[in-house]
Backbone as a chain_set.jsonl record, in Angstrom:
{"seq": "MKIGRPLKLEVKEFVNYVCKEITQKDLAFEINVEISQITRIERGVINTSILNLVKISKALNVHIAELFVTV", "coords": {"N": [[52.573, -20.076, -31.142], [49.258, -19.718, -32.075], [46.992, -21.987, -33.61], [45.518, -21.17, -36.663], [45.955, -18.474, -36.462], [46.73, -15.629, -38.363], [49.488, -15.433, -40.642], [52.224, -13.479, -41.693], [54.259, -13.107, -44.423], [57.604, -12.278, -44.333], [59.531, -11.668, -46.33], [60.535, -9.419, -47.632], [61.732, -7.927, -45.574], [64.015, -9.483, -45.026], [65.31, -9.449, -47.494], [65.883, -6.734, -47.738], [67.309, -6.066, -45.382], [68.795, -8.192, -44.133], [70.032, -9.58, -46.193], [71.495, -7.839, -48.039], [72.962, -8.012, -50.361], [71.526, -9.347, -52.282], [69.195, -8.966, -54.862], [65.727, -8.353, -55.787], [65.449, -9.318, -58.332], [67.621, -11.103, -58.499], [66.84, -12.931, -56.491], [64.418, -13.891, -57.551], [65.391, -15.133, -59.878], [67.029, -17.078, -58.686], [65.164, -18.744, -57.388], [63.569, -19.432, -59.452], [61.227, -18.003, -60.367], [58.983, -15.394, -61.516], [59.903, -11.916, -61.269], [57.809, -10.268, -60.547], [56.248, -12.002, -59.077], [57.729, -12.293, -56.731], [57.486, -9.706, -55.663], [54.727, -9.641, -55.209], [54.469, -11.656, -53.297], [55.968, -10.522, -51.212], [54.353, -8.307, -50.592], [52.155, -9.556, -49.641], [50.066, -10.147, -51.293], [49.668, -12.485, -52.672], [49.662, -15.985, -51.86], [52.251, -18.414, -51.442], [53.855, -21.467, -52.462], [54.917, -24.15, -50.255], [57.255, -25.261, -51.174], [58.386, -23.083, -52.613], [58.801, -21.379, -50.454], [60.754, -22.782, -49.061], [62.788, -22.667, -50.971], [63.194, -19.877, -51.031], [64.066, -19.395, -48.398], [66.459, -20.843, -48.412], [67.865, -19.476, -50.435], [68.158, -17.009, -49.203], [69.587, -17.747, -47.06], [68.518, -18.321, -44.482], [66.611, -19.691, -41.739], [63.53, -21.288, -42.429], [61.414, -20.605, -40.715], [62.037, -18.046, -39.937], [61.059, -16.413, -41.881], [58.539, -15.672, -41.294], [56.192, -13.722, -39.402], [53.983, -13.306, -36.682], [50.762, -11.809, -36.919]], "CA": [[51.657, -19.553, -32.129], [47.968, -20.399, -32.089], [46.539, -22.457, -34.916], [44.523, -20.284, -37.245], [46.417, -17.088, -36.442], [47.311, -15.303, -39.663], [50.927, -15.225, -40.744], [52.647, -12.558, -42.745], [55.583, -13.435, -44.936], [58.484, -11.122, -44.213], [60.647, -11.813, -47.262], [61.092, -8.098, -47.916], [62.615, -7.57, -44.474], [65.289, -10.177, -45.2], [65.962, -8.969, -48.713], [66.368, -5.371, -47.524], [68.148, -5.856, -44.216], [69.694, -9.301, -43.837], [70.757, -10.038, -47.385], [71.543, -6.67, -48.912], [73.636, -8.296, -51.618], [70.621, -10.001, -53.239], [68.095, -8.127, -55.335], [64.52, -9.097, -56.129], [65.741, -10.006, -59.592], [68.473, -12.244, -58.155], [66.035, -13.899, -55.747], [63.497, -14.496, -58.514], [66.179, -16.036, -60.71], [67.494, -18.178, -57.834], [64.089, -19.701, -57.083], [62.894, -19.725, -60.716], [59.9, -17.385, -60.492], [59.019, -14.037, -62.063], [60.145, -10.859, -60.276], [56.503, -9.794, -60.085], [55.764, -12.915, -58.043], [58.439, -11.934, -55.508], [56.878, -8.498, -55.1], [53.384, -9.983, -54.705], [54.684, -12.412, -52.059], [56.395, -9.537, -50.213], [53.226, -7.46, -50.199], [51.081, -10.374, -49.101], [48.976, -10.197, -52.266], [49.462, -13.895, -52.998], [50.334, -17.005, -51.075], [53.164, -19.184, -52.268], [53.949, -22.864, -52.047], [55.944, -24.517, -49.281], [58.486, -25.441, -51.939], [58.966, -21.765, -52.851], [59.283, -20.869, -49.17], [62.028, -23.468, -48.804], [63.759, -22.087, -51.898], [63.483, -18.515, -50.58], [64.883, -19.458, -47.181], [67.806, -21.278, -48.803], [68.509, -18.39, -51.186], [68.484, -15.947, -48.251], [70.407, -18.354, -46.019], [67.843, -18.192, -43.196], [65.674, -20.768, -41.439], [62.211, -20.966, -43.0], [60.569, -19.966, -39.7], [62.392, -16.631, -39.855], [60.342, -15.684, -42.925], [57.188, -15.37, -40.827], [55.892, -13.076, -38.132], [52.538, -13.356, -36.435], [50.12, -10.487, -36.977]], "C": [[50.377, -20.374, -32.085], [47.622, -20.822, -33.502], [45.448, -21.518, -35.405], [44.921, -18.817, -37.228], [47.063, -16.775, -37.786], [48.815, -15.092, -39.574], [51.198, -14.234, -41.852], [54.053, -12.94, -43.152], [56.439, -12.179, -44.936], [59.715, -11.247, -45.103], [61.32, -10.462, -47.482], [62.056, -7.662, -46.83], [63.983, -8.217, -44.649], [66.038, -9.681, -46.427], [66.592, -7.599, -48.446], [67.403, -5.252, -46.417], [69.171, -6.954, -43.972], [70.591, -9.613, -45.023], [70.861, -8.912, -48.398], [72.179, -6.946, -50.267], [72.728, -8.952, -52.652], [69.475, -9.056, -53.591], [66.86, -9.001, -55.568], [64.757, -9.909, -57.395], [66.592, -11.247, -59.335], [67.681, -13.342, -57.446], [65.082, -14.629, -56.682], [64.217, -15.505, -59.393], [66.577, -17.279, -59.918], [66.4, -19.214, -57.579], [63.203, -19.994, -58.285], [61.433, -19.27, -60.74], [60.079, -16.004, -61.112], [59.269, -13.028, -60.933], [58.817, -10.371, -59.705], [55.931, -10.712, -59.004], [56.451, -12.616, -56.709], [57.791, -10.709, -54.863], [55.483, -8.777, -54.547], [53.474, -10.787, -53.408], [55.05, -11.447, -50.936], [55.234, -8.709, -49.693], [52.07, -8.241, -49.611], [49.885, -10.472, -50.018], [48.646, -11.64, -52.626], [50.129, -14.769, -51.948], [51.276, -17.74, -52.014], [53.264, -20.592, -51.705], [55.029, -23.054, -50.987], [57.284, -24.683, -49.995], [59.163, -24.094, -52.21], [59.483, -21.143, -51.559], [60.622, -21.496, -48.806], [63.11, -22.874, -49.696], [64.173, -20.679, -51.466], [64.39, -18.546, -49.356], [66.309, -19.904, -47.493], [68.549, -20.164, -49.528], [68.948, -17.258, -50.264], [69.342, -16.436, -47.098], [69.837, -18.106, -44.616], [66.958, -19.415, -42.987], [64.295, -20.347, -41.927], [61.302, -20.256, -41.991], [60.854, -18.478, -39.584], [61.698, -15.788, -40.909], [58.967, -15.222, -42.461], [57.194, -14.581, -39.535], [54.406, -13.23, -37.917], [51.991, -11.946, -36.439], [48.894, -10.481, -36.122]], "O": [[50.428, -21.603, -32.061], [47.916, -20.118, -34.468], [44.565, -21.123, -34.644], [44.296, -17.999, -37.903], [47.856, -17.568, -38.293], [49.338, -14.633, -38.559], [50.464, -14.175, -42.838], [54.936, -13.079, -42.305], [56.045, -11.144, -45.473], [60.828, -10.958, -44.663], [62.548, -10.379, -47.513], [63.099, -7.081, -47.132], [65.005, -7.563, -44.441], [67.257, -9.515, -46.396], [67.712, -7.337, -48.884], [68.297, -4.41, -46.507], [70.317, -6.656, -43.632], [71.781, -9.879, -44.856], [70.353, -9.037, -49.513], [71.96, -6.197, -51.219], [73.133, -9.098, -53.806], [68.872, -8.432, -52.717], [66.941, -10.229, -55.548], [64.313, -11.051, -57.505], [66.322, -12.315, -59.885], [67.827, -14.525, -57.753], [64.955, -15.851, -56.611], [63.714, -16.604, -59.626], [66.475, -18.398, -60.419], [66.669, -20.415, -57.556], [62.208, -20.711, -58.17], [60.531, -20.035, -61.081], [61.2, -15.506, -61.22], [58.89, -13.264, -59.786], [58.717, -10.093, -58.51], [55.213, -10.254, -58.116], [55.809, -12.683, -55.661], [57.573, -10.685, -53.652], [55.098, -8.209, -53.524], [52.642, -10.617, -52.517], [54.508, -11.54, -49.835], [55.141, -8.44, -48.495], [51.103, -7.649, -49.132], [48.797, -10.841, -49.577], [47.486, -11.979, -52.858], [51.042, -14.338, -51.244], [51.115, -17.694, -53.233], [52.804, -20.862, -50.596], [55.933, -22.231, -50.842], [58.325, -24.287, -49.471], [60.378, -23.972, -52.055], [60.501, -20.451, -51.572], [61.516, -20.817, -48.301], [64.221, -22.608, -49.237], [65.351, -20.326, -51.527], [65.372, -17.805, -49.287], [67.262, -19.397, -46.9], [69.729, -19.932, -49.268], [69.975, -16.62, -50.499], [69.775, -15.647, -46.258], [70.56, -17.736, -43.691], [66.598, -20.097, -43.947], [63.937, -19.172, -41.844], [60.507, -19.397, -42.373], [59.978, -17.72, -39.167], [61.743, -14.56, -40.838], [58.301, -14.461, -43.162], [58.072, -14.742, -38.687], [53.644, -13.281, -38.883], [52.663, -11.003, -36.02], [48.209, -9.462, -36.034]]}, "num_chains": 1, "name": "protein.A"}
């Protein structure tokens, strides 16, 4: 990956396909944020902290790098 290349967070892909047993509500509760924040992260409307990314990856049981794709 080149430095400066934009990244897109692919949380929605994992929630919908990898971890079907967890809902947005469950994920929000697990990482202690509002459900609306999860949806904004999924849509790329907001950025989130590294700490929240770590929490999301742990809640989804995936490596943090798997949350990103290059665009």
